[in-house]
ZAMARGU-4260 file (C-alpha; in steps of 0.2 Angstrom, whole numbers, plus 5000, padded with zeros to 4 digits):
<rodrens>
0) 5048/4982/4961 | 5064/4972/4949 | 5066/4982/4932 | 5068/4967/4925 | 5053/4960/4925
5) 5038/4956/4913 | 5026/4960/4923 | 5019/4972/4937 | 5011/4957/4945 | 5031/4948/4949
10) 5031/4960/4960 | 5022/4947/4973 | 5021/4931/4957 | 5043/4925/4960 | 5048/4913/4952
15) 5044/4901/4965 | 5024/4906/4967 | 5023/4905/4948 | 5029/4887/4950 | 5013/4884/4964
20) 5003/4890/4954 | 5008/4879/4940 | 5009/4866/4952 | 4993/4869/4961 | 4983/4873/4942
25) 4981/4891/4942 | 4997/4896/4932 | 4988/4897/4915 | 4974/4910/4921 | 4984/4922/4928
30) 5000/4919/4914 | 4981/4926/4903 | 4984/4941/4916 | 4998/4943/4912 | 5001/4945/4893
35) 4985/4958/4894 | 4998/4971/4904 | 4996/4960/4924 | 4990/4972/4937 | 4986/4991/4937
40) 5004/5003/4942 | 4995/5020/4944 | 4983/5026/4951 | 4967/5026/4942 | 4952/5037/4941
45) 4943/5022/4951 | 4957/5019/4963 | 4956/5036/4969 | 4939/5035/4973 | 4941/5016/4985
50) 4954/5021/4991 | 4949/5042/4997 | 4934/5032/5007 | 4941/5021/5017 | 4942/5022/5037
55) 4955/5008/5039 | 4972/5003/5031 | 4982/4990/5037 | 5004/4993/5034 | 5012/4981/5033
60) 5034/4982/5032 | 5046/4972/5038 | 5063/4975/5041 | 5080/4971/5034 | 5082/4956/5044
65) 5066/4950/5034 | 5052/4948/5050 | 5037/4954/5045 | 5024/4967/5055 | 5009/4973/5050
70) 5000/4989/5057 | 4985/4999/5058 | 4984/5016/5051 | 4963/5026/5053 | 4957/5043/5049
75) 4940/5051/5044 | 4936/5047/5027 | 4948/5054/5015 | 4962/5051/5028 | 4974/5041/5013
80) 4975/5056/5001 | 4982/5051/4982 | 4995/5065/4981 | 4997/5057/4964 | 4998/5044/4951
85) 5009/5034/4959 | 5010/5041/4979 | 5000/5039/4992 | 5000/5049/5007 | 4993/5050/5025
90) 4998/5058/5045 | 5004/5046/5054 | 4997/5051/5069 | 5001/5049/5090 | 5002/5030/5094
95) 5008/5021/5107 | 5026/5026/5105 | 5032/5009/5097 | 5038/5015/5078 | 5041/4998/5075
100) 5034/5004/5057 | 5044/5021/5058 | 5059/5003/5061 | 5055/4994/5048 | 5053/5007/5033
105) 5069/5016/5041 | 5081/4999/5035 | 5068/4992/5022 | 5056/5005/5011 | 5048/4990/5004
110) 5029/4989/5011 | 5013/4983/5007 | 4994/4992/5011 | 4979/4981/5012 | 4961/4993/5009
115) 4945/4981/5013 | 4928/4988/5011 | 4918/4975/5021 | 4903/4984/5015 | 4904/4982/4996
120) 4914/4967/5000 | 4929/4973/4990 | 4953/4974/4993 | 4963/4984/4986 | 4983/4977/4987
125) 4996/4987/4986 | 5012/4982/4983 | 5026/4997/4984 | 5039/5009/4992 | 5037/5023/5009
130) 5046/5032/5017 | 5044/5042/5030 | 5046/5065/5032 | 5047/5070/5047 | 5045/5090/5051
135) 5038/5095/5036 | 5023/5105/5044 | 5016/5111/5027 | 5013/5094/5022 | 5005/5087/5039
140) 4995/5103/5033 | 4989/5097/5016 | 4986/5078/5023 | 4979/5082/5040 | 4960/5080/5036
145) 4950/5094/5044 | 4943/5092/5060 | 4950/5080/5063 | 4959/5083/5081 | 4971/5068/5081
150) 4989/5077/5085 | 4995/5073/5070 | 5016/5067/5071 | 5023/5062/5053 | 5018/5063/5037
155) 5019/5044/5028 | 5021/5043/5010 | 5016/5025/4999 | 5027/5025/4979 | 5014/5016/4971
160) 5026/5000/4963 | 5006/4989/4959 | 4992/4984/4964 | 4977/4969/4965 | 4960/4971/4966
165) 4952/4955/4976 | 4939/4946/4972 | 4923/4949/4986
</rodrens>
């Protein structure tokens, strides 16, 4: 996140976005939210419960040229784990072996997680940076869902910069 930002929501509300919000009439509402501190930047107990209940998440990355890519990641509840108040982690299982996400993260660590609980009509958007950890069997063992039969490949650690809960 840009350290010079006035609010954590500046991660998404760029000057261009704010100008459009102003033109379309929603800027006043978001400015009030920002006066109250903006979006959360730490993993709260409520977010921890929500995150660790998910069986499916979407991970968005972009390569060094800005070309975006969204990849689904999933597993049993708890496959996505809270490591500390600013870090999420999960074992990345063997998949189609295109390695687009890994390549993108090697060029550009900025990433986004989108979590959806369809049954409860709740969505969480998480902005941050991610990195791939290879060759760390202890970390894989720590994050591997108990009894899950998928083959682990590496770990992805996600540092939270800001997050927001969407309306239903």
